[in-house]
C-alpha positions as CSV (number, residue, x, y, z in Angstrom):
1,M,0.6,0.6,12.6
2,E,4.3,0.0,13.3
3,A,7.3,1.9,11.9
4,N,8.8,-1.3,10.6
5,E,5.9,-1.9,8.2
6,L,6.1,1.6,6.6
7,R,8.2,2.8,3.7
8,K,8.6,6.2,1.9
9,G,5.9,6.6,-0.6
10,N,3.3,4.6,1.4
11,I,-0.2,5.8,1.3
12,V,-2.0,5.9,4.7
13,N,-5.0,7.4,6.3
14,W,-4.1,10.3,8.6
15,R,-6.6,12.6,10.2
16,G,-9.3,11.2,8.0
17,E,-7.4,12.0,4.8
18,R,-5.1,10.1,2.5
19,A,-1.4,11.0,3.0
20,V,1.9,10.0,1.4
21,I,4.8,9.3,3.6
22,S,8.1,11.0,2.7
23,Q,10.2,10.3,5.8
24,I,10.0,7.9,8.7
25,W,11.4,8.6,12.1
26,E,11.2,6.5,15.3
27,V,7.6,7.5,16.3
28,E,6.8,10.1,13.7
29,V,6.5,10.5,9.9
30,V,6.8,13.4,7.6
31,F,4.2,13.6,4.7
32,K,4.8,14.9,1.2
33,C,2.7,17.9,2.2
34,G,5.3,18.8,4.8
35,E,3.2,18.0,7.9
36,I,4.4,15.7,10.7
37,G,2.3,13.0,12.2
38,M,2.6,10.4,14.9
39,I,2.9,6.8,13.7
40,D,0.3,5.8,16.3
41,D,-2.2,8.1,14.5
42,L,-1.9,6.4,11.1
43,R,-4.4,4.0,9.8
44,P,-4.1,1.7,6.8
45,V,-6.1,2.4,3.6
46,P,-8.1,-0.7,2.9
47,L,-7.4,-2.4,-0.4
48,S,-10.5,-2.7,-2.6
49,D,-11.6,-3.2,-6.2
50,I,-12.6,0.4,-6.3
51,W,-9.1,1.6,-5.2
52,L,-7.4,-0.7,-7.7
53,I,-9.6,0.5,-10.6
54,A,-9.3,4.2,-9.5
55,H,-5.5,4.0,-9.5
56,D,-5.2,2.1,-12.8
57,F,-3.4,-0.8,-11.1
58,E,-1.5,-2.7,-13.8
59,R,-0.3,-6.1,-12.8
60,G,2.4,-6.8,-15.4
61,S,4.4,-9.7,-13.9
62,F,2.8,-9.1,-10.5
63,I,-0.4,-11.2,-10.3
64,L,-2.9,-10.0,-7.7
65,E,-5.8,-12.4,-7.2
66,K,-8.8,-12.3,-5.0
67,D,-10.9,-15.0,-3.3
68,D,-13.6,-14.8,-0.7
69,K,-11.0,-14.0,2.0
70,G,-9.3,-11.1,0.1
71,Y,-6.4,-10.3,-2.2
72,Y,-3.1,-12.1,-2.4
73,Y,0.0,-12.2,-4.6
74,S,-0.2,-15.2,-6.8
75,A,1.8,-17.3,-9.2
76,G,-1.4,-17.6,-11.2
77,E,-4.3,-20.0,-11.2
78,G,-4.9,-19.5,-7.4
79,V,-1.3,-20.3,-6.3
80,K,-0.8,-18.1,-3.3
81,L,2.7,-16.6,-2.8
82,S,1.8,-14.2,0.1
83,P,-0.5,-13.8,3.0
84,Y,-3.7,-11.8,2.3
85,I,-3.0,-8.2,1.5
86,E,-5.5,-6.0,3.4
87,S,-4.2,-2.5,2.8
88,V,-2.6,-0.2,0.1
89,H,0.7,0.1,2.0
90,Q,1.0,-3.7,2.2
91,L,0.5,-3.9,-1.6
92,Q,3.0,-1.1,-2.2
93,N,5.6,-2.9,0.0
94,L,5.1,-6.3,-1.6
95,Y,5.2,-4.8,-5.1
96,F,8.5,-3.1,-4.3
97,A,10.0,-6.3,-2.9
98,H,8.9,-8.2,-6.0
99,N,9.8,-5.6,-8.7
100,L,12.5,-3.5,-6.9
101,K,10.5,-0.4,-8.1
102,E,7.8,1.7,-6.6
103,L,4.1,1.0,-7.3
104,L,3.0,4.3,-8.7
105,C,-0.4,5.1,-7.3
106,Q,-1.7,7.9,-9.5
107,K,-5.4,8.5,-9.4
108,R,-7.3,8.4,-12.7
109,K,-8.2,11.7,-14.1
């Protein structure tokens, strides 16, 4: 992963666990838990139906569709407005760019 594709609030894999970024430095990030990690050690969280359901993803005006290649932002009826979205942090970033608000990723209870 590269620093320029990360934002505060992004969910990533770090040391085999999910972590939320609270600060981004040149080659390091600070997580909400207070620990510091190297950007080179971060891995994306793959986007999946299970993740979307588990986090109660609500589309609203943001239409996320899926075909045999993966997920994409859509105008509806299969009209693609983005490249394929492969990871949670990519979805978070695209959602923010579209809605100018954070995608809340609260796990279902």
